[in-house]
C-alpha distance (Angstrom), angle and dihedral (degrees) to the residues before:
residue distance angle dihedral
X1 . . .
X2 3.82 . .
X3 3.82 116.6 .
X4 3.76 116.9 -127.2
X5 3.77 118.2 -133.9
X6 3.78 126.5 -156.1
X7 3.81 112.6 -126.9
X8 3.77 114.4 -110.4
X9 3.81 113.3 -110.4
X10 3.79 128.0 -148.5
X11 3.78 118.0 -98.7
X12 3.82 110.7 -104.6
X13 3.86 110.9 -138.6
X14 3.81 121.2 -126.0
X15 3.87 110.6 -83.3
X16 3.85 91.2 -110.0
X17 3.77 91.0 50.8
X18 3.75 91.7 44.5
X19 3.82 91.0 50.3
X20 3.80 90.4 50.3
X21 3.80 91.4 50.5
X22 3.82 92.3 48.9
X23 3.82 89.3 50.4
X24 3.84 91.3 49.9
X25 3.79 89.0 47.9
X26 3.78 90.4 53.4
X27 3.83 91.7 47.8
X28 3.85 93.7 50.5
X29 3.81 91.5 44.3
X30 3.81 91.9 54.0
X31 3.82 90.6 43.3
X32 3.78 92.8 50.5
X33 3.84 90.8 48.1
X34 3.82 90.2 50.0
X35 3.77 92.3 50.4
X36 3.82 91.0 49.9
X37 3.77 91.8 51.6
X38 3.83 93.7 43.1
X39 3.87 111.5 21.0
X40 3.82 92.0 -176.2
X41 3.79 126.5 80.9
X42 3.83 115.8 -49.6
X43 3.78 133.0 -173.3
X44 3.83 110.9 -14.7
X45 3.83 94.8 -9.3
X46 3.83 98.8 106.5
X47 3.82 97.0 38.9
X48 3.84 93.2 48.3
X49 3.81 91.7 48.9
X50 3.80 91.1 51.9
X51 3.83 91.1 47.0
X52 3.78 91.0 55.3
X53 3.84 91.6 45.3
X54 3.76 89.5 52.2
X55 3.86 92.3 52.1
X56 3.76 99.9 46.9
X57 3.83 117.9 128.5
X58 3.77 137.0 159.2
X59 3.75 99.0 -94.6
X60 3.78 94.7 45.2
X61 3.83 90.9 46.9
X62 3.81 91.9 55.4
X63 3.80 91.3 47.9
X64 3.86 92.8 46.5
X65 3.82 92.6 50.0
X66 3.79 91.2 47.3
X67 3.82 97.6 50.7
X68 3.83 90.9 41.0
X69 3.81 89.1 55.5
X70 3.83 89.8 49.6
X71 3.82 89.0 54.5
X72 3.77 98.2 45.7
X73 3.79 127.3 114.8
X74 3.80 93.6 -100.2
X75 3.78 95.1 52.8
X76 3.83 93.7 44.5
X77 3.82 89.1 49.8
X78 3.79 90.7 52.8
X79 3.76 90.7 48.0
X80 3.85 92.7 48.0
X81 3.81 92.8 48.0
X82 3.82 92.7 45.7
X83 3.84 90.8 50.5
X84 3.78 93.1 47.6
X85 3.85 90.7 46.4
X86 3.78 92.0 49.8
X87 3.75 92.5 49.3
X88 3.76 92.7 46.4
X89 3.84 89.9 50.4
X90 3.81 88.3 53.8
X91 3.86 86.9 48.2
X92 3.78 92.2 -117.6
X93 3.76 90.1 141.8
X94 3.80 99.5 163.9
X95 3.80 93.7 51.3
X96 3.80 91.1 46.9
X97 3.76 90.9 53.4
X98 3.78 90.3 45.6
X99 3.81 93.5 52.7
X100 3.78 91.8 45.3
X101 3.78 94.0 48.7
X102 3.81 92.0 48.2
X103 3.82 93.2 48.5
X104 3.78 93.4 46.4
X105 3.78 90.7 48.6
X106 3.81 89.8 54.7
X107 3.80 89.4 53.4
X108 3.76 91.1 50.7
X109 3.81 91.2 50.3
X110 3.83 91.5 53.2
X111 3.79 93.5 45.7
X112 3.80 98.2 47.8
X113 3.80 94.0 35.5
X114 3.79 91.5 56.9
X115 3.74 91.3 42.9
X116 3.80 96.0 50.8
X117 3.81 98.3 39.4
X118 3.81 96.5 37.5
X119 3.80 93.9 -171.7
X120 3.84 115.0 178.2
X121 3.78 118.0 -120.6
X122 3.85 123.5 -120.2
X123 3.84 115.6 -72.8
X124 3.83 116.5 -65.0
X125 3.76 92.1 -120.5
X126 3.82 90.4 64.0
X127 3.82 96.1 49.8
X128 3.81 123.5 100.8
X129 3.79 96.4 -172.7
X130 3.80 133.9 38.0
X131 3.80 119.3 -100.7
X132 3.85 124.2 169.1
X133 3.78 104.5 -179.4
X134 3.78 131.7 71.6
X135 3.78 127.4 -71.1
X136 3.77 109.4 -129.3
X137 2.99 122.7 108.5
X138 3.79 105.7 13.2
X139 3.81 108.6 -114.5
X140 3.79 91.2 -158.3
X141 3.82 92.8 53.4
X142 3.80 95.2 43.0
X143 3.81 95.8 41.0
X144 3.77 96.9 46.6
X145 3.85 91.5 47.0
X146 3.77 92.9 52.3
X147 3.79 103.3 36.2
X148 3.77 98.5 39.5
X149 3.78 89.2 39.7
X150 3.77 96.7 54.6
X151 3.83 93.1 43.7
X152 3.77 91.3 50.1
X153 3.80 90.4 48.0
X154 3.77 88.6 55.8
X155 3.82 93.1 49.2
X156 3.81 96.9 45.2
X157 3.84 96.3 79.7
X158 3.82 88.4 57.9
X159 3.82 93.1 57.5
X160 3.78 133.6 66.8
X161 3.77 138.0 -159.6
X162 3.74 118.2 -27.2
X163 3.82 94.4 11.5
X164 3.74 90.0 57.8
X165 3.77 92.6 51.2
X166 3.83 91.6 47.0
X167 3.79 92.8 50.7
X168 3.78 93.1 48.9
X169 3.86 92.9 45.6
X170 3.76 90.8 47.0
X171 3.77 92.1 49.5
X172 3.82 93.3 51.1
X173 3.81 91.9 46.9
X174 3.81 91.4 48.9
X175 3.82 95.5 49.3
X176 3.78 91.1 46.4
X177 3.81 90.2 46.0
X178 3.76 92.2 52.7
X179 3.79 91.9 52.2
X180 3.80 93.9 46.0
X181 3.87 91.4 47.5
X182 3.85 89.2 58.3
X183 3.83 89.5 53.8
X184 3.78 90.9 47.9
X185 3.78 92.4 50.3
X186 3.79 89.7 52.5
X187 3.84 97.4 -124.8
X188 3.78 97.9 115.1
X189 3.81 140.8 40.6
X190 3.79 114.3 -125.4
X191 3.81 90.6 -111.6
X192 3.85 88.8 59.8
X193 3.80 89.6 57.3
X194 3.82 94.8 45.6
X195 3.77 90.9 48.9
X196 3.78 91.8 49.1
X197 3.78 92.2 52.2
X198 3.87 92.7 47.5
X199 3.77 94.2 44.9
X200 3.82 87.8 50.0
X201 3.77 94.9 50.0
X202 3.81 91.4 46.2
X203 3.82 92.7 50.0
X204 3.81 91.6 46.3
X205 3.80 90.1 50.4
X206 3.77 93.1 48.0
X207 3.82 92.1 49.1
X208 3.80 92.5 50.0
X209 3.80 91.7 46.0
X210 3.83 91.5 52.8
X211 3.77 95.0 38.7
X212 3.83 93.7 107.4
X213 3.79 88.6 57.0
X214 3.79 92.4 44.1
X215 3.77 89.9 48.0
X216 3.85 92.0 53.3
X217 3.78 91.6 52.2
X218 3.76 92.5 42.2
X219 3.81 92.0 52.6
X220 3.81 90.6 49.3
X221 3.80 91.8 49.7
X222 3.80 96.9 42.2
X223 3.80 92.8 46.6
X224 3.81 86.5 69.1
X225 3.76 97.2 49.7
X226 3.83 103.0 27.7
X227 3.75 109.9 27.7
X228 3.82 119.0 -179.7
């Protein structure tokens, strides 16, 4: 006699969390619409860019270029691959698939977001590094939010007390620093950065909400290629 199984359902966030996510969704939807209607600077974009340009100096420039490099696509790819490899080595197959899926989804959001919105970057004269693709959303902001976020979420259960707090604090400071560095370097408008952070948070939340469903499919798939 065949045993029946109940399909796994997504985890529903707490009402306060859900309300926050809905509010963020509304903000980024309005922001995206505004950028499509007016691709140039909107709101505080121009004034913030000029503020950063006016406060550039040698030390800050070195720091901004360094943290920007740490948050770029190449570095985030290395981090994602290293995390998945480590998890696979420990035979934590479902978590490895989850991290990989989440990171790849972030890459797809950046690629198609830039392709569909096609927002021009700030003027060339204001840029301190070379960028050839479109501006919205910021790939650095979105990618670092998602990839670092999901890797840290995997590591948190292994830590306790002060180490947990230090890791979370360091993660927030890093993600914020990556976004601010892109403003300082003049390659993004502030709304690109905000959109990247919000898109990243929404994607992370969606992935964790649907993790039970993803885990079920991952276990089915991996049981065929990596049986116990």
